[in-house]
C-alpha positions as CSV (number, residue, x, y, z in Angstrom):
1,M,32.9,182.6,139.5
2,K,32.9,181.1,136.0
3,K,30.8,178.1,134.9
4,G,32.9,175.0,135.5
5,S,34.7,176.3,138.5
6,L,35.4,173.9,141.3
7,L,33.6,174.4,144.6
8,N,36.4,174.0,147.2
9,V,38.1,175.7,150.2
10,A,39.2,178.6,147.9
11,S,35.8,179.3,146.3
12,L,33.2,178.4,148.8
13,P,34.2,181.1,151.4
14,L,33.9,183.7,148.6
15,L,30.3,182.6,148.0
16,A,29.6,182.7,151.7
17,S,31.0,186.2,152.0
18,L,28.4,187.3,149.5
19,G,25.6,185.6,151.4
20,I,25.1,183.0,148.7
21,A,23.9,179.7,150.3
22,S,23.4,177.6,147.2
23,V,24.4,177.5,143.5
24,P,23.4,175.2,140.6
25,V,25.9,172.5,140.1
26,F,26.6,169.6,137.6
27,V,25.3,166.2,138.6
28,K,28.1,164.0,140.0
29,L,29.4,161.7,137.2
30,K,28.5,158.0,137.6
31,V,31.4,155.7,136.6
32,A,31.1,151.9,136.4
33,I,34.4,150.0,136.8
34,L,35.3,146.4,136.3
35,S,38.4,144.2,135.6
36,T,38.5,141.3,133.2
37,G,40.3,138.0,133.4
38,D,40.0,134.6,135.0
39,E,43.5,135.1,136.6
40,L,42.4,138.0,138.8
41,T,41.7,137.9,142.6
42,S,40.3,140.9,144.5
43,V,42.6,142.6,146.9
44,G,42.2,141.2,150.4
45,E,41.2,137.7,149.3
46,P,43.6,134.6,149.5
47,L,45.8,134.3,146.4
48,S,45.7,130.8,144.9
49,E,48.2,129.3,142.5
50,G,48.2,131.0,139.1
51,K,46.3,134.1,140.2
52,I,47.3,137.7,140.6
53,Y,45.8,140.5,142.6
54,D,43.5,143.0,140.8
55,T,45.5,146.1,141.5
56,N,44.1,148.1,138.5
57,R,40.5,148.3,139.7
58,F,41.8,149.3,143.1
59,A,44.0,152.1,141.7
60,V,41.2,153.3,139.3
61,R,38.8,153.5,142.2
62,L,41.2,155.6,144.2
63,M,41.7,158.0,141.3
64,L,37.9,158.3,140.7
65,E,37.4,159.2,144.3
66,K,39.9,162.0,143.8
67,L,37.8,163.2,140.8
68,N,34.7,163.2,143.0
69,C,32.9,160.6,140.8
70,E,30.1,158.2,142.0
71,I,31.6,154.8,141.6
72,L,29.7,151.6,140.7
73,D,32.0,148.7,141.2
74,F,31.1,145.6,139.1
75,G,34.1,143.6,140.3
76,I,36.0,141.1,138.3
77,L,34.5,139.8,135.0
78,P,35.5,136.2,134.0
79,D,36.3,135.4,130.4
80,D,32.7,134.6,129.4
81,P,31.3,136.3,126.3
82,I,27.7,136.0,127.5
83,L,28.5,137.5,130.8
84,F,30.5,140.3,129.1
85,E,27.4,141.5,127.2
86,Q,25.1,141.2,130.2
87,T,27.4,143.2,132.4
88,F,28.1,145.8,129.8
89,R,24.4,146.3,129.3
90,Q,23.8,146.5,133.0
91,A,26.6,149.0,133.5
92,Q,25.6,151.4,130.8
93,Q,22.0,151.5,132.2
94,Q,23.3,152.6,135.6
95,A,26.4,154.8,134.7
96,D,27.5,157.6,132.5
97,V,30.9,156.0,131.9
98,L,32.2,152.5,131.9
99,I,35.9,151.9,132.6
100,T,37.4,148.4,132.2
101,S,40.8,147.1,132.8
102,G,42.3,144.3,130.7
103,G,40.9,142.6,127.7
104,V,42.1,145.1,125.1
105,S,45.5,143.7,124.1
106,V,46.1,141.6,121.0
107,G,44.9,138.1,121.6
108,E,42.6,138.9,124.5
109,A,40.4,141.7,123.1
110,D,37.7,139.6,121.3
111,F,35.0,139.7,124.0
112,T,35.4,143.4,124.7
113,K,35.7,144.4,121.1
114,D,32.7,142.3,120.0
115,V,30.5,143.6,122.8
116,L,31.5,147.2,122.1
117,E,30.7,146.9,118.4
118,K,27.4,145.3,119.2
119,L,26.2,147.8,121.8
120,G,27.9,150.9,120.4
121,E,30.9,151.9,118.4
122,I,34.7,152.0,118.7
123,G,36.3,155.4,118.6
124,F,39.8,154.0,118.4
125,W,41.7,150.9,119.5
126,K,45.5,151.1,120.2
127,I,47.4,154.4,120.5
128,A,51.0,155.3,119.8
129,M,52.1,155.8,123.4
130,K,54.3,153.9,125.9
131,P,53.2,152.5,128.2
132,G,49.6,152.2,127.2
133,K,49.4,151.2,123.5
134,P,46.4,148.8,124.0
135,F,44.0,151.5,125.1
136,A,40.4,151.5,123.7
137,F,37.8,154.3,123.6
138,G,34.3,154.2,122.3
139,K,30.6,154.9,123.0
140,L,28.0,152.4,124.2
141,E,24.3,153.1,123.6
142,Q,24.0,155.0,126.9
143,A,27.5,155.5,128.2
144,W,31.1,156.4,127.3
145,F,33.6,153.6,127.3
146,F,37.3,153.6,128.3
147,G,39.3,150.3,128.0
148,L,42.5,150.4,130.0
149,P,45.3,148.0,129.5
150,G,45.9,145.1,131.9
151,N,49.4,146.0,132.9
152,P,49.3,148.1,136.1
153,V,51.6,150.9,134.9
154,S,49.9,151.1,131.5
155,A,46.5,151.3,133.2
156,L,47.5,154.1,135.5
157,V,49.3,156.1,132.7
158,T,46.4,155.9,130.3
159,F,43.9,156.8,133.0
160,Y,46.0,159.8,134.0
161,Q,46.7,161.0,130.5
162,L,43.5,160.1,128.6
163,A,40.6,159.3,130.9
164,Q,41.3,162.0,133.5
165,P,40.8,165.0,131.2
166,A,37.8,163.3,129.6
167,L,36.1,162.7,132.9
168,A,36.8,166.2,134.0
169,K,35.1,167.5,130.9
170,L,32.1,165.2,131.4
171,S,31.9,166.5,135.0
172,G,31.6,170.1,133.8
173,L,35.0,171.4,134.6
174,S,36.0,174.4,132.6
175,T,38.5,174.2,129.7
176,D,41.1,176.3,131.5
177,K,40.9,174.1,134.6
178,I,41.2,170.9,132.5
179,A,44.3,172.3,130.8
180,K,45.9,172.8,134.2
181,L,45.6,169.1,135.1
182,T,48.6,168.2,133.0
183,Q,51.0,171.1,132.9
184,N,54.4,170.8,131.2
185,L,57.8,172.1,132.3
186,T,61.3,171.8,130.8
187,A,64.2,170.2,132.6
188,C,67.7,168.8,131.9
189,S,68.1,165.1,132.0
190,A,70.5,164.0,134.7
191,G,71.3,160.8,132.9
192,K,70.8,158.9,129.7
193,L,67.3,157.8,128.9
194,K,66.5,154.9,126.7
195,K,63.9,155.6,124.0
196,A,62.9,153.9,120.8
197,V,61.5,156.1,118.0
198,G,57.8,155.6,117.1
199,R,55.7,156.2,120.2
200,Q,55.3,159.0,122.7
201,D,56.9,157.8,126.0
202,F,55.8,158.6,129.5
203,Q,58.7,157.6,131.7
204,R,58.5,157.8,135.5
205,G,60.9,160.4,136.9
206,Y,62.0,162.6,139.8
207,Y,62.6,166.3,139.2
208,Y,64.4,168.7,141.5
209,A,66.3,172.0,141.4
210,N,70.1,171.6,141.2
211,E,72.7,173.8,142.9
212,K,72.3,176.4,140.2
213,G,68.5,176.5,140.7
214,E,67.9,174.8,137.4
215,L,65.4,171.9,137.0
216,E,66.9,168.5,136.5
217,V,65.1,165.2,136.2
218,R,66.2,161.5,136.5
219,A,64.4,158.4,135.5
220,V,63.3,156.3,138.4
221,G,63.6,152.5,138.5
222,T,62.9,150.1,135.7
223,Q,60.4,151.5,133.1
224,G,58.6,148.2,132.4
225,S,54.8,148.4,132.0
226,H,54.3,145.7,134.7
227,I,56.6,147.3,137.3
228,F,54.6,149.6,139.5
229,S,57.1,150.3,142.3
230,A,58.8,153.2,140.4
231,F,55.8,155.4,141.1
232,N,56.5,155.4,144.8
233,E,59.7,157.4,144.2
234,S,58.5,159.5,141.3
235,N,57.0,163.0,141.2
236,C,56.6,163.5,137.4
237,F,56.3,161.9,134.0
238,I,59.2,162.5,131.6
239,V,57.4,163.0,128.3
240,L,59.5,162.1,125.3
241,E,58.2,162.8,121.8
242,A,57.3,160.0,119.4
243,E,60.0,160.9,116.9
244,R,62.7,161.2,119.6
245,G,65.3,158.5,120.2
246,N,67.7,158.0,123.2
247,V,68.3,161.0,125.3
248,D,71.8,161.9,126.6
249,A,72.6,163.5,129.9
250,G,72.2,167.3,129.7
251,E,69.6,167.3,127.0
252,K,66.4,169.2,127.6
253,V,63.3,167.2,128.1
254,T,59.6,167.9,128.9
255,I,58.4,166.9,132.3
256,Q,54.9,166.7,133.7
257,P,54.7,167.1,137.5
258,F,52.1,164.8,139.1
259,N,48.9,166.5,140.0
260,S,46.8,165.8,143.1
261,L,45.4,162.6,141.5
262,M,48.7,160.9,142.4
263,Y,48.9,162.0,146.0
């Protein structure tokens, strides 16, 4: 077995057959999570007027459990600059990675950006992808930082595409295993896809083999960054290049079947 291999039902019996009872392993990654915004309410609590449920932290927690991370849940952080700095300091002392949701879009990013610049450095802020443009990455004094957008679809897509491989790398997973997390296939579009030139697009889709045995894919539901329901009927991302415009039926497109993180 190579360094960085997963210990699972396929590999552990092999070790057992050789009489190997223990092997050195990487320490489980500690990840602190929190959501930002006065408008948020935790799932399971009564929803008052003007509030919305904090679905992002709930979804991120589920995905981190799939990645076998140790999770430190800091809950919901209100819009208070002093509390922001205190919580960021506390989180970086306890965790290897801090993942936040919200507070990185234009007009709402001041607290997060100011604290990140004070306690570390910003790697990049905003990325040419849709959904997920307001994504932030940086390094605190003692922890890596991932700032997910506040919109539910954007948060999930950026976690899947950007945070997932980074966390796998930090956990010690080998390069070849990380590459397999997001494998691409080619399929024919079953219908027209709307796309503006300028950003790489990750549309939710459903792929299948047609009567000729060829892969086809169709877009599922409305592709808005606030509409999460399309994921329930999807099994892949339709990945459209930044320089590409609208796609006609029959054109070839790249698809990315969901991995186990989504199931």
